[in-house]
SERO-4910 file (N, C-alpha, C, O; in steps of 0.05 Angstrom, whole numbers):
BEGIN
 pado doro    nc1    nc2    nc3   cac1   cac2   cac3    cc1    cc2    cc3    oc1    oc2    oc3
  Met    A   1224   1679   1206   1251   1671   1212   1264   1688   1228   1269   1712   1224
  Thr    A   1271   1671   1254   1282   1675   1277   1320   1679   1269   1334   1665   1255
  Ile    A   1325   1697   1281   1349   1700   1274   1368   1693   1301   1366   1710   1318
  Glu    A   1389   1667   1310   1397   1661   1327   1425   1675   1329   1441   1682   1312
  Thr    A   1424   1676   1353   1448   1701   1361   1464   1675   1389   1451   1662   1405
  Gln    A   1495   1677   1385   1515   1667   1403   1528   1685   1425   1546   1698   1415
  Pro    A   1526   1690   1448   1540   1707   1463   1576   1715   1452   1589   1694   1451
  Phe    A   1584   1729   1448   1609   1736   1442   1632   1742   1464   1626   1755   1484
  Asp    A   1657   1732   1460   1673   1730   1487   1696   1736   1473   1706   1720   1456
  Ala    A   1709   1765   1479   1733   1760   1461   1756   1747   1473   1778   1744   1462
  Ala    A   1750   1738   1494   1772   1718   1509   1784   1700   1500   1806   1691   1506
  Glu    A   1761   1689   1478   1761   1665   1465   1780   1673   1438   1791   1654   1427
  Phe    A   1784   1693   1430   1799   1701   1402   1827   1706   1419   1842   1690   1408
  Leu    A   1837   1714   1432   1866   1724   1445   1875   1702   1447   1875   1693   1470
  Asp    A   1885   1684   1425   1901   1669   1436   1929   1664   1429   1937   1641   1424
  Ser    A   1948   1690   1427   1965   1691   1423   1981   1723   1428   1972   1744   1420
  Asp    A   2004   1720   1441   2018   1748   1450   2008   1767   1425   1995   1786   1434
  Glu    A   2009   1766   1399   2004   1791   1385   1973   1796   1383   1964   1818   1378
  Ala    A   1959   1776   1388   1924   1783   1385   1914   1798   1416   1892   1809   1420
  Ile    A   1942   1795   1442   1932   1809   1463   1951   1830   1460   1950   1840   1482
  Glu    A   1965   1840   1448   1977   1863   1444   1958   1877   1426   1949   1896   1439
  Glu    A   1950   1877   1406   1932   1891   1386   1906   1898   1407   1897   1920   1409
  Phe    A   1898   1883   1417   1866   1882   1435   1878   1905   1458   1864   1925   1455
  Ile    A   1892   1907   1474   1909   1926   1493   1915   1947   1477   1895   1960   1474
  Val    A   1935   1956   1466   1929   1981   1443   1909   1989   1430   1913   2012   1421
  Ala    A   1892   1982   1426   1864   1990   1417   1849   1997   1446   1834   2017   1444
  Ala    A   1851   1988   1466   1834   1998   1490   1854   2026   1496   1844   2049   1495
  Phe    A   1881   2020   1502   1890   2049   1508   1888   2070   1489   1889   2094   1496
  Glu    A   1886   2062   1462   1879   2089   1445   1851   2101   1453   1843   2124   1448
  Thr    A   1835   2077   1470   1806   2094   1472   1811   2118   1495   1792   2134   1498
  Gln    A   1835   2123   1510   1840   2136   1528   1811   2136   1551   1802   2156   1561
  Asp    A   1800   2106   1555   1777   2111   1574   1783   2088   1601   1788   2064   1597
  Pro    A   1781   2096   1618   1798   2076   1636   1779   2061   1650   1788   2048   1669
  Ala    A   1760   2060   1645   1736   2036   1647   1737   2014   1621   1728   1991   1619
  Phe    A   1747   2024   1607   1747   2015   1583   1775   1993   1579   1777   1972   1566
  Ile    A   1791   2005   1592   1819   1991   1586   1820   1970   1613   1831   1948   1612
  Ala    A   1808   1981   1635   1799   1958   1657   1791   1934   1648   1805   1913   1648
  Lys    A   1764   1938   1640   1752   1914   1618   1768   1902   1608   1771   1878   1614
  Ser    A   1785   1916   1586   1803   1900   1574   1826   1887   1581   1840   1871   1568
  Leu    A   1827   1898   1606   1856   1883   1623   1841   1851   1628   1851   1828   1625
  Gly    A   1814   1860   1637   1797   1834   1648   1793   1814   1634   1794   1790   1641
  Val    A   1787   1825   1609   1781   1802   1579   1811   1783   1573   1813   1759   1568
  Val    A   1832   1800   1577   1859   1787   1576   1867   1770   1601   1884   1753   1598
  Ala    A   1856   1774   1624   1856   1762   1647   1844   1735   1644   1854   1714   1652
  Arg    A   1825   1738   1631   1809   1719   1630   1821   1687   1614   1823   1664   1620
  Ala    A   1828   1707   1584   1841   1689   1568   1869   1673   1580   1877   1651   1572
  Arg    A   1878   1684   1594   1905   1674   1604   1898   1663   1630   1913   1645   1637
  Asn    A   1875   1670   1650   1872   1644   1670   1869   1666   1694   1888   1678   1704
  Met    A   1844   1670   1701   1838   1690   1716   1842   1685   1749   1840   1703   1765
  Ser    A   1848   1660   1756   1856   1640   1780   1880   1641   1784   1888   1649   1806
  Glu    A   1902   1632   1761   1928   1646   1765   1937   1664   1774   1950   1668   1795
  Leu    A   1924   1690   1745   1927   1714   1755   1921   1723   1783   1938   1740   1789
  Ala    A   1908   1720   1795   1891   1725   1819   1919   1721   1839   1933   1738   1849
  Arg    A   1920   1694   1840   1944   1683   1865   1965   1696   1856   1979   1703   1875
  Glu    A   1976   1704   1830   2006   1713   1834   2002   1739   1835   2023   1753   1835
  Ile    A   1984   1750   1835   1983   1778   1844   1970   1785   1876   1968   1809   1881
  Gly    A   1963   1768   1893   1957   1759   1918   1925   1780   1920   1919   1791   1941
  Met    A   1913   1779   1903   1878   1779   1901   1857   1757   1898   1856   1738   1883
  Ser    A   1843   1765   1912   1815   1739   1913   1809   1741   1878   1808   1762   1865
  Arg    A   1805   1715   1868   1788   1720   1840   1761   1738   1838   1756   1755   1821
  Ala    A   1749   1732   1854   1726   1750   1858   1734   1779   1855   1725   1790   1835
  Ala    A   1755   1795   1879   1759   1817   1886   1771   1831   1845   1766   1852   1833
  Leu    A   1787   1804   1838   1801   1817   1806   1776   1822   1795   1768   1846   1794
  Tyr    A   1762   1802   1787   1737   1797   1768   1728   1827   1772   1737   1842   1755
  Lys    A   1710   1840   1792   1705   1858   1799   1721   1884   1793   1710   1902   1781
  Ala    A   1748   1886   1801   1763   1911   1799   1763   1914   1762   1758   1936   1751
  Leu    A   1768   1890   1749   1773   1886   1724   1745   1884   1697   1745   1879   1673
  Ser    A   1731   1890   1712   1694   1884   1708   1688   1912   1686   1683   1907   1663
  Gly    A   1689   1936   1696   1693   1957   1679   1673   1966   1685   1658   1977   1669
  Gln    A   1667   1962   1723   1641   1974   1728   1650   1981   1761   1634   1993   1776
  Gly    A   1678   1971   1770   1703   1981   1791   1708   2005   1787   1693   2020   1774
  Asn    A   1729   2010   1799   1747   2033   1801   1766   2018   1822   1762   2019   1846
  Pro    A   1795   1999   1801   1808   1992   1817   1832   2013   1813   1836   2023   1792
  Glu    A   1846   2018   1836   1871   2028   1841   1895   2025   1827   1907   2004   1829
  Phe    A   1905   2048   1809   1926   2046   1796   1945   2018   1799   1950   2000   1783
  Ala    A   1956   2020   1830   1976   1994   1830   1958   1971   1834   1969   1954   1847
  Thr    A   1932   1965   1826   1919   1941   1820   1926   1936   1789   1937   1915   1782
  Ile    A   1920   1955   1773   1926   1959   1745   1955   1943   1738   1958   1923   1725
  Met    A   1974   1961   1753   2006   1955   1742   2013   1926   1752   2024   1910   1736
  Lys    A   2007   1916   1781   2007   1891   1780   1994   1871   1765   2005   1850   1759
  Val    A   1965   1878   1758   1960   1857   1730   1972   1864   1713   1982   1844   1701
  Met    A   1979   1891   1700   1997   1886   1673   2019   1869   1680   2019   1846   1671
  Lys    A   2038   1878   1697   2062   1864   1703   2059   1832   1705   2077   1816   1699
  Ala    A   2038   1824   1712   2038   1796   1714   2026   1784   1682   2032   1763   1671
  Leu    A   2013   1801   1676   2004   1787   1638   2028   1799   1622   2023   1807   1599
  Gly    A   2055   1801   1633   2073   1812   1611   2069   1831   1594   2075   1827   1571
  Ile    A   2053   1866   1604   2045   1879   1589   2062   1907   1604   2060   1911   1628
  Gly    A   2076   1921   1588   2093   1940   1603   2068   1974   1592   2052   1977   1573
  Leu    A   2075   1987   1610   2074   2011   1610   2090   2035   1614   2097   2043   1636
  Ala    A   2096   2049   1588   2113   2065   1574   2101   2088   1574   2076   2086   1572
  Pro    A   2112   2116   1575   2101   2144   1569   2111   2150   1545   2134   2146   1539
  Val    A   2090   2163   1524   2092   2174   1498   2082   2199   1497   2062   2207   1509
  Met    A   2099   2216   1479   2093   2245   1490   2069   2251   1461   2067   2235   1442
  Pro    A   2060   2266   1462   2036   2281   1445   2045   2266   1410   2034   2252   1395
  Asp    A   2075   2282   1411   2076   2276   1384   2097   2247   1375   2113   2247   1357
  Gly    A   2092   2230   1389   2091   2204   1389   2128   2193   1390   2138   2173   1380
  Arg    A   2138   2208   1401   2161   2201   1412   2161   2189   1437   2145   2196   1454
  Ser    A   2183   2168   1442   2182   2162   1476   2194   2184   1492   2209   2202   1485
  Ala    A   2182   2178   1519   2191   2199   1537   2220   2189   1552   2230   2205   1568
  Ala    A   2229   2170   1549   2246   2163   1559   2282   2172   1549   2301   2163   1561
***
């Protein structure tokens, strides 16, 4: 008996702000910059990569590459993407309290 599989695309399941928040929080918990960038790419695909690219002033292809997990995007690019997606970034001290 042959097992049939289908490709999994997490972007198909990011259909609410709450799902996106949980997905991004989990990505940041890994502390892996490439995984965080790739996760932002998944969210960008869920939200419309072409629109996002226009909004932040990048080509769609360049944005795909930057958020592929294989690229090394500049921090400024990550911040622009996060802002366009409505995701903030706030420092948190090791003991869990806010740095603000």
